[in-house]
N, C-alpha and C positions, 0 to 999 in steps of 0.2 A: 504494499499500499504506499503510495507516494503522497505523503501529507504536505499541504502547503506549509511554507516556512513558519507562519504565525502559529499554526496548530502544533508543529514540531516543538516550537518554543514553549507553548503551553504545557505540552507533555513533559518537557525537561524541567519545568518549574514546579510540577506537582511532586511533593515528597512521597516516599513510600507510604501507602495507605491500605487499610483493610478494605474499605469500601469508598468509592467515589460516587458522587451524584453529578451527572453531566446534564445540566439544565439547558434546554434548547439544543438537544444533541444533534439535530439534523440527521446525518447519515451514521452517527455513532462512531466516527473515525477516531476521535480522541479516546472514547471508552475502549474501543478495540485495541488501540495501541498501548494504552496503559495496562490492560489486563494481559495482553500478549507478551509485553516486555517484563511482566512480573512486578511492576511498580504498584499495581493495585491487585488485590486478591479477587475483588468483586466490583461490579459497577451497576449503577442504576442509570440507564439511558432514558432521559425524560424529554418529552416534547408535547406541546399543546395541540399539535396537528396530527391526525391519523396517517396522512400520506407519508411524511418524513419518517414517522415511527415504523411504518411497514417496511420502508426501504432500510431503516436501521436494523430491523429484525432479520431481513434477508442478508444484509452484510455480516451481521453477527453469526448467523447460522453458517454462512459461507466460510467463516474462519473457524468453525467448530467451537464457538465460545458461548453457545446458548445456555449452558449450565452455570456460567459465571457472570454473564451480563443479562440483566433483566430490562426489558423495555417497559416503559410505564407512561400512559397518557396522563399528563399532568400540566396544569396551568402553573408554571413556575415551580415552586416548592410545595404546592398545596397537597400533593399526594406522597410527599416524603416525610416520614415521621422524624421527630427530634432524635438526633444521634443515630439515625439509621445509616448515615454515612458520616465519615470523619472529615472528608474533603469535598467541598462543593465547587464545581467549575461552571462559570457562566461567561460566555464569550459571544461576540457577534450581535449584541443588543445595545440599544441606547442606554445611557446612564440613568435616565429617569425611569425607564422600564425596569432596569436592574434594581433601582431603589425600591420600586413597588414590590418586586419579588422578595427582596431581602428584609423589608420592614417587618419587625416583630420576629424575625427568624435568626438574627445574628448570634444569639446565644445557644442555638440548637445544634451547632456543628463546630468542629475544632478549628477549621481553617477554610479560607475561600481563595480560589484563584480566579481572578476577574479581569475581563478585557472589555471595558465599555467603549462603544464606538462614538459616543457623543456626550456632551455635558460632563466632561471628565472633571473639570474643576469642581462643579457642584457635587459630583459623586464622591470625590475625596473628602469634601466637607461632610457629606452624609455619613461616611464611614467613621470619621474621627469624632464627629458630634454624637455618635451613637456608641461610643466606648470601644472602638476598634483601633488596633494598631496596624498601620501599613508597614509591613516588615520587608517588603521588596517591591521594586518596580523595574520594569524593563521597557524600552521603546525600540521598535524595529520597523523596517520597511519591507513590505511584501506586496508584489505586483504594483509597485509605485505608490502604495498607500502606507500611511503611518499608523502603527498600532501600539497601544500601551497595554501592558499586562502587569497586574499588581497582585500581591499576596497579602491578605489581611487576616488577622486573628483577633478574637476577643481579648481585650486588655488584661483580663484577669486569668487567662488560661494559656499564656504564651509558653510554648515548649521549646527546648533546644532544637535548633534547625541548622542543617548544613548550608553553608553559603554556596550558591550556584553561580557559575560564571555567566556574566551577561553576554549579550550578543556581540559586544565589542571587546570581550575578554575581561571586563572588569567585574568585580563582585556585585551581585544584585541583592541578595538577601543578607540580612545583618542582625538577626535576633539570636540572643544567647539565653536570656532568661527574662522573667517578667519585668524586672527593673530596667535592664538595658534596652529592651524593646520599647518600653514606654518612653524612655529617654530619647531613643532614636526618633520616635514619632514626634515628640514634643519639640525636639531641636530642629528637625528638618521639615516640619510642617507648621510653621508659625507665621510666615510672611505671605503676602498675597501671591507673589510669583511662585512660591512653593506649591500652592494649590493649583495654580494655572498650569504649571509645567512639570511638577513632580519634584518634591524636595529631595527624595533619594536619588532620582535621576541627576539632579544638579550636584548633589554631594559626591556621587560616584563619577561625575563628568561623562555621562553617557554620550557617546559620539553621535548617535543618531539624533538625539535631542539637540546637540550642538549644531548639526547640519540644519535641522528644522529652525532653530533660533536665528541662524544667519539669514535664512530665506525670509523669515518673518520680519527681521530688521529691515531688509531691503524693501519688502512689501509695504511696511508702514511708512518708510521714508518716501516711497513713490506716492502714497496717498497724501502725505503731509506737504509734498511739493505743490499739490493742487488745491488743498483745502486745509485750514487749520481747525480740524474737528477735535474738540476737547477729549472725547472718548478715545479716539484713535491715538492722540498724543499720550494719554495715560497708558494705553496698551503698549505703545512704543517704549515708554520709559520703563515699564515692567519687563519688557523684553530685554532692554539694555541691562537692567539689574540682574536678570537671569544669566546673561552672558558673562557678567563679572565672575561668576562661579568658575569659569574656565580659564581665568587668568592665573 
């Protein structure tokens, strides 16, 4: 199975798990790869639509994994019981939809591997405002599109975790215990630019983010040459502040 790069990266960032819940599983490629590789003993491949779930079931059967991967018709996490999985994976959805799915469920699982497609600044605020620690972030390009992947855990249940190499070779994860993970979150997610661009991405000098910031800088400068829009100027200044992390 030839996974797209962003899905490969999600698989890499999932720690060894007894059971993963793949929410919005589509064709269940992530679930299949995690179980086939031994990173997960069991998987719940969940989707709100019957069509993708039928395709997922066919793919799972084709790999001989029907005894280890269960397909489940579910609107988000509604059909997944608390602690039925230790790792929840949600990717390919907008941040606001992911917030709706996760509201009231953040204490029901040990960890979350998340890749919001929009409203990422708002989504980071949602996690931290609801007592979560963001313990890793990665940013990558796949098919000319930018993707952000983050790992979050409840602040009171942080467990030791191996640091994984980021897509640019730099460490992405950084939690060791409850105290250090809480400190990591409070230190790296306090300024406005940290929530817009990712405090850990800036801290670890993620090269993909650096490329993105340089493009954003030029884009804002082009706009400001034509109009002195205050909102654009503020965004430009925050972009410059983020770039200072790379000096």
